[in-house]
Legacy VTK file of the C-alpha trace (Angstrom):
# vtk DataFile Version 3.0
C-alpha trace
ASCII
DATASET POLYDATA
POINTS 376 float
211.717 66.845 -88.041
209.964 64.512 -85.617
208.197 65.236 -82.329
207.175 62.706 -79.737
205.374 63.369 -76.449
206.780 61.006 -73.845
204.952 62.137 -70.693
202.085 64.368 -69.566
201.444 65.835 -66.144
198.065 64.667 -64.862
197.335 67.907 -62.981
198.144 70.386 -65.747
198.670 70.472 -69.513
202.463 70.342 -69.205
204.186 67.666 -71.262
207.674 66.315 -71.855
208.764 65.400 -75.341
211.555 65.011 -77.850
212.185 66.910 -81.086
214.494 65.199 -83.568
216.298 67.358 -86.146
219.156 66.958 -88.588
221.511 68.346 -85.938
220.408 66.263 -83.004
217.586 65.852 -80.524
216.007 68.449 -78.257
214.338 67.511 -74.991
211.215 69.547 -74.291
210.229 71.730 -72.587
213.208 73.692 -73.874
214.573 77.215 -73.578
216.462 78.549 -76.603
219.170 81.167 -75.935
218.900 84.052 -78.382
221.856 84.377 -80.759
220.539 87.241 -82.875
223.533 87.760 -85.168
225.027 84.241 -85.060
226.311 84.654 -81.536
224.785 84.583 -78.064
226.057 87.820 -76.576
228.861 87.692 -73.983
229.340 83.926 -74.007
231.652 81.585 -75.879
230.365 78.615 -77.862
232.385 76.250 -75.653
230.571 77.535 -72.553
227.202 77.311 -74.316
227.885 73.654 -74.998
229.676 72.537 -71.834
228.444 74.872 -69.066
225.024 76.099 -70.205
224.354 72.845 -72.113
222.046 74.538 -74.587
220.422 72.103 -77.018
219.287 74.710 -79.558
219.854 78.426 -80.133
217.951 81.061 -82.062
219.106 83.400 -84.836
217.392 86.369 -86.466
216.638 86.422 -90.193
216.451 90.215 -90.470
219.800 90.814 -88.799
221.636 87.939 -90.513
220.314 89.048 -93.895
221.763 92.537 -93.366
225.007 91.381 -91.763
226.969 89.306 -92.732
224.510 88.554 -95.566
223.347 85.252 -96.999
226.178 85.082 -99.567
228.777 84.782 -96.814
226.694 82.256 -94.872
226.199 80.136 -97.989
229.907 80.244 -98.778
230.553 78.941 -95.272
228.148 76.049 -95.819
225.251 77.344 -93.710
224.801 78.917 -90.309
226.030 75.886 -88.340
229.434 75.885 -90.013
229.634 79.661 -90.097
229.265 79.954 -86.319
230.809 76.555 -85.485
227.658 75.254 -83.790
226.706 71.662 -84.571
223.468 71.560 -82.578
220.031 72.678 -83.819
219.292 76.280 -84.789
215.958 78.082 -85.163
215.569 81.334 -87.093
212.687 83.745 -86.641
211.278 85.305 -89.783
211.944 88.984 -89.237
208.289 89.532 -88.350
209.205 91.012 -84.997
211.244 93.687 -86.784
208.101 94.519 -88.759
206.633 95.301 -85.338
209.605 96.997 -83.694
210.982 99.070 -86.585
207.748 100.927 -87.346
209.575 104.137 -88.261
211.690 102.307 -90.847
209.181 100.179 -92.743
206.146 100.266 -95.009
203.694 97.402 -94.834
201.801 96.184 -97.936
200.102 93.011 -99.119
203.254 92.142 -101.045
205.477 92.300 -97.979
207.460 94.824 -95.991
209.752 97.464 -97.429
212.174 98.547 -94.732
215.182 100.766 -94.299
218.297 99.143 -92.851
219.215 100.351 -89.374
222.863 99.866 -90.399
223.302 101.936 -93.565
219.854 103.199 -94.541
219.587 100.945 -97.617
216.091 99.795 -98.585
214.966 96.184 -98.865
211.748 94.283 -99.519
210.837 91.250 -97.413
208.135 89.211 -99.107
206.969 85.828 -97.762
208.854 84.129 -100.594
212.050 86.054 -99.931
211.896 85.320 -96.210
211.711 81.583 -96.967
214.600 81.898 -99.442
216.726 83.750 -96.881
216.081 81.120 -94.240
216.858 78.371 -96.729
220.209 80.108 -97.337
220.860 80.544 -93.618
220.132 76.867 -93.085
218.420 76.734 -89.697
216.774 73.447 -88.729
213.516 75.206 -87.853
212.401 78.291 -89.750
209.454 80.603 -89.173
206.743 81.803 -91.528
206.591 85.555 -92.186
204.067 87.362 -89.981
203.110 90.738 -88.625
203.419 91.051 -84.862
200.665 93.428 -83.743
201.414 96.096 -81.132
199.600 96.290 -77.812
197.152 97.820 -77.524
195.529 97.760 -80.955
191.856 97.831 -81.893
189.974 94.791 -83.134
189.790 96.063 -86.708
193.560 96.487 -86.946
194.202 93.104 -85.314
191.786 91.366 -87.695
193.358 92.993 -90.741
196.831 92.078 -89.496
195.813 88.475 -88.822
194.429 88.116 -92.354
197.672 89.509 -93.755
199.663 87.018 -91.671
197.481 84.177 -92.954
197.896 85.316 -96.568
201.646 85.472 -96.079
201.607 82.035 -94.416
199.937 80.484 -97.462
202.627 81.991 -99.691
205.389 80.848 -97.316
204.093 77.291 -97.379
203.925 77.285 -101.185
207.490 78.621 -101.473
208.787 76.208 -98.852
207.167 73.203 -100.514
208.524 74.208 -103.933
212.123 74.655 -102.781
214.623 72.408 -101.049
217.069 72.578 -98.189
220.589 73.503 -99.312
222.948 71.722 -96.953
221.981 68.066 -96.840
219.516 68.078 -93.928
215.809 68.880 -93.739
214.234 72.074 -92.458
210.842 72.469 -90.769
208.539 75.470 -91.286
206.504 76.706 -88.308
203.459 78.961 -88.867
202.705 81.664 -86.273
199.356 82.279 -84.579
198.436 85.956 -84.303
195.282 87.854 -83.281
196.479 90.210 -80.542
194.465 89.804 -77.306
191.089 89.089 -78.935
189.712 85.625 -78.254
187.777 85.341 -81.523
190.841 86.254 -83.574
193.159 83.953 -81.634
190.710 81.073 -82.098
190.417 81.734 -85.817
194.176 82.015 -86.250
194.895 78.878 -84.217
192.438 76.888 -86.347
193.897 78.279 -89.573
197.452 77.475 -88.503
196.448 73.984 -87.366
194.915 73.240 -90.740
198.209 74.006 -92.482
199.557 70.718 -91.121
203.154 71.827 -90.637
205.660 70.086 -88.348
205.276 72.541 -85.494
203.422 75.739 -84.602
204.266 79.005 -82.899
202.348 81.589 -80.886
203.403 85.159 -81.620
202.247 88.654 -80.746
202.395 88.184 -76.974
204.756 89.607 -74.367
204.549 92.952 -76.178
203.227 94.990 -73.256
199.928 93.293 -72.424
199.182 92.290 -68.787
200.542 88.881 -67.823
197.053 87.559 -67.166
196.003 88.417 -70.687
199.094 86.677 -72.101
198.234 83.547 -70.109
194.606 83.636 -71.269
195.586 83.833 -74.929
198.275 81.168 -74.576
195.920 78.745 -72.856
193.256 79.333 -75.497
195.634 78.770 -78.417
197.241 75.684 -76.872
193.783 74.133 -76.472
193.345 74.361 -80.275
196.807 73.638 -81.709
197.501 69.948 -82.488
198.634 67.910 -79.522
201.138 65.937 -81.599
203.112 69.003 -82.766
205.522 71.142 -80.715
204.165 74.501 -79.566
206.570 77.433 -79.481
205.707 80.601 -77.514
207.834 83.361 -78.978
209.697 85.883 -76.820
208.553 84.698 -73.357
209.857 85.462 -70.798
210.584 85.540 -67.045
211.046 82.227 -65.220
207.542 82.660 -63.768
206.068 83.358 -67.234
207.700 80.238 -68.608
206.457 77.982 -65.806
202.896 79.278 -66.150
202.843 78.817 -69.931
204.511 75.426 -69.676
201.537 74.341 -67.569
199.302 75.290 -70.524
201.121 72.971 -72.924
203.905 75.104 -74.412
207.050 73.159 -75.355
209.522 75.768 -76.643
210.546 79.187 -75.338
213.016 81.923 -76.201
213.728 85.326 -74.711
216.561 87.857 -74.524
215.831 88.383 -70.826
218.480 86.069 -69.299
221.257 87.550 -71.462
220.133 91.186 -71.632
219.377 91.377 -67.929
222.662 89.652 -67.140
224.560 92.405 -68.929
222.806 94.874 -66.627
223.617 92.965 -63.452
220.352 91.085 -62.859
220.736 87.442 -61.862
217.983 84.836 -61.789
218.219 82.155 -59.084
215.851 79.532 -57.706
215.603 81.661 -54.538
214.792 84.912 -56.336
216.200 87.773 -58.360
219.470 89.509 -57.483
220.531 92.973 -58.623
224.254 92.421 -58.197
224.991 96.157 -58.430
223.245 96.798 -55.108
225.545 97.768 -52.255
224.169 94.965 -50.072
226.331 92.493 -52.058
229.544 94.510 -51.672
230.931 92.311 -48.894
229.053 89.096 -49.613
231.722 86.457 -50.193
229.249 83.610 -50.677
228.971 81.965 -54.108
227.092 83.837 -56.834
224.438 81.135 -56.538
224.999 78.391 -53.935
222.689 76.133 -55.934
224.382 76.863 -59.275
226.607 74.390 -61.080
228.600 76.580 -63.497
232.248 77.554 -63.218
231.071 81.062 -62.316
228.880 79.819 -59.462
231.548 77.526 -58.051
234.539 79.869 -58.202
233.339 83.463 -57.783
231.564 85.351 -55.023
228.760 87.877 -55.198
231.159 90.512 -53.893
233.587 89.799 -56.735
230.867 89.873 -59.385
229.573 93.175 -58.003
233.111 94.559 -58.107
233.386 93.609 -61.797
230.165 95.435 -62.642
231.061 98.530 -60.635
234.508 98.568 -62.270
232.876 98.008 -65.696
234.995 94.956 -66.411
233.781 92.797 -69.317
234.112 89.640 -67.231
231.137 90.737 -65.113
228.499 90.508 -67.888
230.158 87.336 -69.158
229.867 85.540 -65.803
226.326 86.823 -65.258
225.289 85.646 -68.732
226.751 82.204 -68.110
224.900 81.962 -64.812
221.518 83.159 -66.117
221.467 80.941 -69.184
222.399 77.903 -67.163
219.675 78.743 -64.630
217.056 78.848 -67.396
218.259 75.554 -68.886
218.320 73.871 -65.476
214.791 75.132 -64.806
213.663 73.409 -68.024
215.351 70.154 -67.042
213.886 70.236 -63.544
210.440 70.929 -64.973
210.814 68.035 -67.401
211.805 65.694 -64.576
208.744 66.690 -62.560
206.455 66.267 -65.575
207.758 62.735 -66.080
207.303 62.010 -62.364
203.806 63.561 -62.422
204.719 66.111 -59.757
204.926 69.200 -61.969
201.865 71.053 -60.653
202.947 70.933 -57.004
206.589 71.666 -57.891
205.542 74.637 -60.037
203.511 76.148 -57.194
206.565 76.138 -54.928
208.948 77.397 -57.628
206.696 80.287 -58.683
206.814 81.733 -55.181
210.587 81.396 -55.059
211.817 82.591 -58.456
209.675 85.740 -58.583
210.841 87.294 -55.299
213.618 89.893 -55.157
216.554 89.270 -52.836
LINES 1 377
376 0 1 2 3 4 5 6 7 8 9 10 11 12 13 14 15 16 17 18 19 20 21 22 23 24 25 26 27 28 29 30 31 32 33 34 35 36 37 38 39 40 41 42 43 44 45 46 47 48 49 50 51 52 53 54 55 56 57 58 59 60 61 62 63 64 65 66 67 68 69 70 71 72 73 74 75 76 77 78 79 80 81 82 83 84 85 86 87 88 89 90 91 92 93 94 95 96 97 98 99 100 101 102 103 104 105 106 107 108 109 110 111 112 113 114 115 116 117 118 119 120 121 122 123 124 125 126 127 128 129 130 131 132 133 134 135 136 137 138 139 140 141 142 143 144 145 146 147 148 149 150 151 152 153 154 155 156 157 158 159 160 161 162 163 164 165 166 167 168 169 170 171 172 173 174 175 176 177 178 179 180 181 182 183 184 185 186 187 188 189 190 191 192 193 194 195 196 197 198 199 200 201 202 203 204 205 206 207 208 209 210 211 212 213 214 215 216 217 218 219 220 221 222 223 224 225 226 227 228 229 230 231 232 233 234 235 236 237 238 239 240 241 242 243 244 245 246 247 248 249 250 251 252 253 254 255 256 257 258 259 260 261 262 263 264 265 266 267 268 269 270 271 272 273 274 275 276 277 278 279 280 281 282 283 284 285 286 287 288 289 290 291 292 293 294 295 296 297 298 299 300 301 302 303 304 305 306 307 308 309 310 311 312 313 314 315 316 317 318 319 320 321 322 323 324 325 326 327 328 329 330 331 332 333 334 335 336 337 338 339 340 341 342 343 344 345 346 347 348 349 350 351 352 353 354 355 356 357 358 359 360 361 362 363 364 365 366 367 368 369 370 371 372 373 374 375
């Protein structure tokens, strides 16, 4: 994997770059739609490619390991062939499930023993096994195994968790370097910075991760309930330490406003379930604000879903029609909303990139923040 920074905004830390992988190039800053179980919910691959124009999507190691299982994925020739997606894929390590499935797992120095949410079977995720699973899945970018700390947590817990994550990272790197990719293209391993909301821990973790010298780095353990200001403080701190010549990936963030703020701190890669999950509940993101399409105020509004949008949904359907679909519980409603939201996020990335290259990002961001965060 290669990363090249092509432009920097002179009034912020935002930058535009290019990541080259075995399945094509990715222009940064980039938003990665979440395809947890080898599919982005409520949208067809053809629309992801042609309407949303996603350059990379994300899969989940924990979920893919349980279903369909790595044997099936290997028989298919890797995740790209299995899901018929020939653009880049990133897989997270399952570390977030360590955080979210607290009632189903036991954490030790060896790894995590967890109980499947599907059938109750028990499994052990060690750093080595997580690398092996992601080798079998075949994503272009894979994540080191980590523990995502809850918020709030005390300093002692966060420090112990960070040390565990660092120990696991060392083992992940050793396993990765002693194994090979299975499908004829290279994979890149990204470590994850942890440390909760404590500056000393975040600094220590960012330095440790930087010294590993991998092809990219991630920031985890944020957007887990902490105030937005605290998330921005930690992100800015970590970005000031992580290498400038490697892509920085902020995991699980977030709203359009969150993304713009963190982009200004030097983050290159984002993912979040928000555009798809909220779409399925009738929330639309637009450059003029947020729409709850279920509200009665849209019942007779025959204007386009988003006059500024460029998808088939935006050009051919009205807000009144989309509201009708949701009220009638028709599947087409969440599908159209998902298409719209994902395309909005991708267009926001492209517009940001254009303004970074033109050195107008800071002023553009100030205007956009006021617009995208308001409710219509």
